[in-house]
N, C-alpha and C positions, 0 to 999 in steps of 0.2 A: 832773572825773571823773564827776559826776552827768550832765552834758550828754552825754558820750560814751555812758554807759549808756542814757540815754533814746533817743539816736539809734540805738543798736544794737537796742534793743527795738522801735523803730519799724520798722527794716529787717526784723527777723524777722517782725513782724506783717504787713508788706506782702507779704513772700514767701509768707505762709500764706494769702493771700486771692486769689481769682480776679479778674483784671482783663480786661474784654472790650474789644476794639478794633473789632470789627465783628460784627453779628448780623442775621439775616434769617430770618423764618419764613413770609413770603408770605401772612400772614393778611389783608392788605389786598386780596388778589385780583389784584394786579398784580406785574410783575417788579421794581418799585421800584429802578430804576437798572441792573438787569442788562440787557445788550444781547444779543438773540438774533440769530444769523446763520444763515440757511438756506444752508449751503455747497453742497448739491446742487440747490438751487433747485427743489424739488418741491412747494413751498408748505406743507410740513409742517415745523414747527419747535417749539422750546421754548415752552411757555406755562404760565401759572398756572391750575390747575384745583382743584376741590374733590375730593380723593381720600379724604376721611374715611370713606367707606363701605367702603373697602378695609382701612384700619387707622385707628381713631379716634385713636390716640396722635399722629399726625402733624398733626392740626389740619385746618382747613377750606380751607387754601390751600397748594399745593405746586407746585414746578416739575416738569413732565411732558414727556417726549418719547416718541413712539410708533414702534414698528417693525411695527405692523399697523394698518390703517385699518378701524375698525368700521363706518363709514358705507358705504364701498364694498365691504366684505367682501373686502379685498385686502391682500396683504403689502406692507410698505414696507422699503426699505433706507436707513435714515436717514444723513445726515451733518449733524448739527445741533450748532452751537456756541452756548454762552451764557457771557457774561463779566460778572464782577462790577464794581461801581463800584471806584474806587481805594481801597485799604486801606492806610492810613498806619501803618507800623511804624517810622518814622524816629526817633521819640522814645522807643521802648521801652527801659526800663532793666532789666526783669526778665530772669531767666536762661532762661526758656522761653516759646515761643509755639506753640500748637497750633491746628490747623485741624480742626474737627469738623462732621459733618453726618450726616443719616439717609438711607439708601438703601433703596428698596423696588422689587421687581419682581413680576410676576404669578406666583401660586403654581404654575400649571401650565406656564408658559413663562418660566423665570427667566433664560435665557441671553442677557442683554443684554451688549453690549460698550461700554465707555466709557473715556475717559482724562481725567485732570486735568492742567491746565497752570497753573503759577505763573510769571508773567512780569512784567516792568517796563513792557510795552507792552500796549495793548488793541487793537492792530491785528490783525484776524483772520488775515491772511497771516503776520504775524510769530509769532503764537501757534501756528498749526498747523505752522510750519516748525521750531519748537523741540522739544526732547525732553520728552515727557510726564513730569510729576512722578510720576504713578501711572497704570497702565493695567491693566484687568482684564476677564475674562469672568465675569459674575456667575453663581455656581453655587448660592448660598444663596437659597432661596425665601422666607425670613422677613425681617422688618425688621432691617436691620443698622445699628448705630451705628458710624460710621467716625471714626477719629482719626489725625492725622498730625502729627509734630513738624516744624514749619517754622521752628525757631529760627534756622536759617541765613539767613533772610530779614530778621532784625532789623536795623534801620537803613535799610530800603528802603521805598518805596511800591510795592505790587504789585497785580496783578489775578489773580483766580482764575477759571479757565474749566473748564466741563464740555463734553466732546465725545462725543456719542452716535453711534457709527458702526460699520462692519464687522460688522453683524448684519442678519438679515432674518427676517420672518415670526415674530417672537416676540410681544411685546405692548406693554409700556410700561416706562420707567425713571422712577422718582420720586426727586427730590432735595429735601430739606427740612431745616429747623432748622439752618441754617448758622451757625457761630460761629468767630471767630478770637479767641483769648484766652490769657492766662497762667493756668496751672493751679496750685492749691495742691498741697502735697505729698501729703496724705492726705485724701481726700474721696470719699464714696460717696453715691449717691442710692438710697433704697429705692423702687424703681420700683413694686413691687406686693407684697402679701402675699396668699396664697390658701390656702384650706382648704375642704373640702367643707362645704356649708351645714348638712347634717344628718348625724348619725352615730348608730349604734346604741349602746345602753348598753354600757359597758366596752370599746368598740372603740378602737383606736389610730388617730388621725387626724393625718397629717403637715401641718405648717404650712410651705408652700412660699414662699420669699422670693427675689425677683429684685432684684439690685443692679447699678447701673451705676457704674463707676469714673470719677469726675469729677476725679481728682487726677493728678499726674504720676508718682507712684510706683505700681508694681505692688501690688495689694492682696493680701496674703497671709492676712489673717484679719480678721474683723469680729465685734465683740461685740454681741449682740442680746438684747433682753429682750421676752418677751411676757407680758402681765399681765392676769389675769382677776380681780384682787383680790389675787393672789399673784404675786410675781416669778418668772420662769423665765429666768434669765440664762445665756447660753452664749457662748463664743468659738468661732466657726465657721471652720475652715481653708478657704482657697479660693485661687484664683489668677486675678486679673482684670487684664488688660492695660488700658492707657490707652484710655478711650473705650468699652471693651467692657462687655457685660452677662453676668451669670452667674446661674443659678437654683440655690439650695441649699435644704436642708431644715433646720429647727431641730431639734437633737438631742432635744429634749423634746417628745414627741408630745402632742396634746390628747386627754384621756381623762376621762370622768366615769362614776360608778357610779349616778347618779340622774338623773331627768328635769330638765334645766336649760335655761335660755336665757342665753347668755353673750355679752358683748362682749370681744373679745381686742384689747388695745392693744399694738401692736408698735413698738419703737423700736430703731434702731441707735445705739449709744452711743460706740463706739470703732472706729478703723480702724488696723490694724497696731499696736495697743497704745497709740495716741495719740488725743486728742480729734479728732473729725471737724471739718474746717475750716468746714463749713456744715451746721448742725444743722436748718435750716429744712425740709429735704426728707428727713428720716430717720424719719418716723412714718407709721403706717397703722393701720387697725383692721378687724376682721372679726366678723361675727355667726356664732354657732354654737349649734345646739340638739341635744340628744340626743333620740332617739325610742324609744318603748317597744315598738313592734311593727313588723315589716317589712311593707311594702306594695309591690305591683308598681308599678314605674315604667314608664310609657309615654312615648314621645318624640314630640313634635309636630314634623313637618317641613312648613313652609309654603313651597311651591315657586312662585316667580314665573315665569309663563309667558305666552304669547300666541300666537294663531293667526298673527300677522304675523312671528313670530320663527323664523328658519330653523334655529337651533340648538336650539330648544325640544323637538323630538322626543327629544333626549337626556334631558331631564327626565322626559318621559312614560314612556320606557322604564325609567329608574331607579326611578320611583315604582311602576310595576307590579311590577318585580322585588322591591322592598322589601316591598310588600304581600303578595306570594306567599310570600316567604322568611321574613319575620318577622311573621306575622299577629297575634301576641299583643301585642307592645310597640311596633310601628311604627304611627304614625298619620300619614297624608299628606293634605294639603289643597292643591289647586291654586288659586293666587291669580292670576286672569287679569288681563292688562294690555293697554292699547291701545284707541284709539278705534274701531278696526275689529273688535274682538273682542266678539261678542255675549254672551259669558259673563263679561265683566268686572263685578265688583261694586265700584263706585267707592270706597265707604267702606273696604273691605278692602284694595284696591290702594293707596290713599293711606296708610292706617295702617301697613301692612306695610313700606313704604318701601324695597322692593327696587328697585335701580337697574340691575343687570346681569341679562340674561336669557339662558338660564335661571339663576336665582339662588335662594337659599333662606335662610330663617331657621329655626334649630333651637332649639325651646323658647324662642325669642325672646331667647336670650342669645348665640347665634352668629348674626350677622347678615350679610346680603349675601354669603354663601358661594357659591363656584362649585358647579355641580351635575354630578355624574356618579355612576354606580353605586358606584364605589370610595369616593368622598368621602362618600356617604351611609352606606355600611357603616361607614366609619371613625368618623363621628360617632355612629352608633347604638351601636357597641361601646363608645365612650368614655362614653356616658351611661346605658346600659341597667341598669347595676348601682348607679347612684347611689341613695342612700337618699332617700326622700321622706316628708314628714310626714303624708301624707293618703291615704285611699282614696276614690275617687269612685264613686258608684252613681247609677242613675236608675230611676224608675218613671214611670208616666203612662198616657196613652191616645191613640189615634188614632181619631177619629170623623169619617168622611168626610174632609174636608181639614183639620179642626181637630185640632191636635196639642197635648197638654199634656205637659210634661217636668218632673218633679220631681227636681231634682238635689240630692244630699247629699254632703257631704265630712266624713268622720270623721277627726279629727286624733289623732295619736299623740305629741304633745309639748305644750309650754306656750308661750304668748305673752302678754306683759303689755300690749303695744300693737301688735298685728298690723295689717296693712293688706292683706288679701286680698279678691279678688272672684271669684265664680263666673260663668261664661259658657258659652254653647253656640254652636258653629259648625255650621251645617247644610251638609253636602256631598252631592254626588250623583254616582253613576257612570252610565255608559251614555248620556251626553248626546250628542245629534247634532242636526243641522239641515240644511236645504236651502239656506239663505241663503248668499250669497257669503262672509260673515264666518266661516263654519264651515270653510272650506278652510284647510289648514295649510301654511304656507311650510316648505320642507324642503330644507336644504342637504346632506342625506345622499343625495339622489336620484342614481341612476346610480352609486352607490358612490363619490361624489366625495370623501367624507371618512371612508371606511371603513364597516364594518357598524354598523348601529344598530337592532337589534331588528326588522328587516323594513322599516324606512323606506328603506333603501338600494335596495329594489326598487320603491318607489313614486315617483310623479311629483313635480315641484316646480312649483306647489304640489300637495299631495294634495287631490283633489276632495272637497267636503263630503260627498258620498255615501259615501265610503270612510273617513270619520273618525268615531271614537267617542271621547269624552273622559271620563276618570274623575277622581275626587277633586275635582270642581269645587266651589269655595266658593260657596254660594248665599245664606247669610244669617248675620248676627252677632247673636245674641240676647243682649241686654245690652251690645252694642257691642264694639269691638275690645278694650278694656281690661277688660271684664266689667261686671257689674251692681253699681252702687253699693249699699252697705249690705246686701249678700247674705251677708256673713260678719262676725260680731262682732269687736271689737278685742281683747277679752280671751278667751283660749282655754285650756281645761284639757285634760289628757290624757284621751282617750276621748270628747271632746265632738263632736257632729255638728251641722254648719251646713247648712241647707237653703234652697232657693229654687225657686219654680215659674215656668217659662218657657212662653210660648204661641207657637205658630207656625201659620200657615196655608199649607198646601201649594199652590203655584200650579197653575193648570190644566195647565201644561206639565210639572209635576213628577211623578215616579213614586216613590211611597212606598217600594216594595220596593227601589229603588236609592239611597235616601237614608239618611244617617247623621246622628245627633246626636253631635257631638264635645264632650264635657264637658271644661271646662278650669278649673283653679284658678290664678289669676294673682296673683303677688306685686307689689303696686303700687309698692313701694320700688325694685324692680329691673326690673320688666316681665317677669320670668321666668314661663313656664308651669311651675308646680311639679309638676303631674301632669295627665294627660289620660286620657280613656277614650272609645272610640267605640261607640255603640249604634245598631243598625239600627232605623229607625223602626217597621218592621213588628213588631219585638219588643215595642215599647210597645203596639201594637195588640193583640197576643196577650195582653198583661198585663191589658187592660181586661176580658177575658172569663175571667180566670184566678182562680177562687175561692180557690186556695191563697195567692195573693199578699197578700191583705188579712187573712186569718184566722189563718194558722198562726204560732205563736210558739215560740221555744226558750228554755229556762231550765235551770239558772242560766247566766248569761253575763256575765262569764267563768266557765268550767267547769274542772274538774280531772280527776275520775275518770269523769264521765258528764255527759250533758245530756238534758233531756226535750223532747219535741215535743208541743205541745198544740193542741187545736181541729181535729183531723183528722176528716174525714167517713169513713164506713165504706168500705173498699176495700183493694186491694193497692197497696203503695207500694215505691218504690226510693229508698234514702237513701244518698247518696255525700258523703264529706268530701274536699274538695280543698284543697291548699295554695295559696299565693298565686302560684305559678308554673303552676297548672292541673293539677298531678299528683294523681291520686286516691290518698289515703292510707288510706281505709277505706270499704268498701261493704257495705250491708245490702240484699239484693235480695228481692223477693217477700214483703214483710212485710205480713201480713194484719192489718187494723186494724178494730175495731168503732167505731161512732159515738162521738165525743168521748173515745175512749181516750187516755190519756197514754202515749206510747211512750218508753221509756228506752233510750238508746243508750250503751253503755259506750265509753270512749275507750281503745282498746287500743294502747298504745305510741305514742300521738300526742303529740309533744313540744310544749313551750311555743311559742306563736306565734299567728298569725292565720290563719283558715281560712274557706272557704265551704262551707256545708252545702246541698246540693241535694236537694229533696224532690219527687218526681214520682209522679203517678198518672194514667194515661191521657194525655189531652191537656193536663192542667194540671200546672204545676210552679212552684216558687219557689226562690230562693237567698237564704240568710240568712248574715250574718256571725257567726262564733263565735270568741271568744278563749279560748285554752287557757292556763292559768297553772300 
């Protein structure tokens, strides 16, 4: 009786574990036994390429087939077959076998057509003559995790084939992370947990959880705990098919009434009321800080472009639109690429790592994104209201070609072991030249690809004499990652970190067209936490501005009033702006005698962070004010 019980328990345990019969992730860079057949003999066929810049989760090697030729700038109508090595299922005793893989297409052109064949022969003619196991037109532009029950093939040795065909002038079909395996009954993977990095005091912040079903049962509920020193356990109802992924929110929002820095440990503990079959992939963690004051968030768009790139006029048009439409929070820098482009800054081009042109990085957290006006607007709207822990300001001087930029970051939260750096990107508008490298390749000429901000009426290439380039990245002060040791590791609420950068304007540069883009970079993630753009000539004006260095306000923080000290005699205009640039209180034509202390009552000004602008004649200054 004991032997039967042990055998039964062994059988149950075996059924509860995944068993893999074949897997391939192509990380070696080769097809690893898969055979590619160019059925239409156009010399374009399946190959293994590094597509991690498109989606980092698929790794650095993936099978790819194209329906558009980037090199020739011409459409393709593929008929490409690729067939696996033999997959032996003859000795399988489990009750199920599943075939799983990842599928990805271009975000703007997802409509690839392909079929899957599962056959006992690897002869291309026999494969294509058989009935496809699965055939589809891809409609989903996101990464898809595909799973098929192939238990009917247990007891056989089979070949799996992908055929990319019956489509034209799209872009690419990517297949990766192929597995043939027996699945346990109840198993999920916690793919990711996400929450905004910073939140206001007392605000409710959703913890978003993405799960993938790696079991053979449909997942109806998952028990999840997030812990910040206290358990927050909840069973979340859902419905996740085999191989599918779903994003849900934990019902207990993250909320704090004091300034804190927290690590949230997230763990999935049960699936469908049972223990998860594989607990090794059920955990994640997130950092979260509360902030005491709201600060304006500006978004940095670094656009990869080149004079050699025929599609890059699309990026120039989109950047100009964003600058005009969203002048307060949009900051654009053009990162030029290519040996023939005279505006290329090699260190910037290399560090940005943009591989498709035009392409862009947004705050350096969204990378290698496609470029269009609508895509830029979408990312701008998604990020413009994010809370940020700091406000950036600059002072300094411009004396001839010598520029001094004093950058300061005022923090509104706490960090026990932060790793931030300050940096400055110098950009320039109105750049032009007569050399051949300044001519712009233009695939929109003669309206060949629709209207594009006037480029449809220009030649291909556009002559250098007709081209003016804006947002050109000219220098990285402190380097791409920012200046080491410019921000301390321990930070308290209200603390200001400062660093002074120096720059020499080249003889070809025009100070009036140049900007200093201030950036605060989180070294742990590479994210640009906040940015601000300052016109260099503003710094030049500051060097002759007596108000800049003399005037002080107190108390700060203030409640009912604040004082302005060290004013010279004269007439002044005093305006209080909120952090979105709206004037909330103005005192005009205020006559002041030498060294008079001016008291400004705060009439209905709510708690928060403000800018006080004090102006007299050609001199002015802006100072931060906290109202509590």
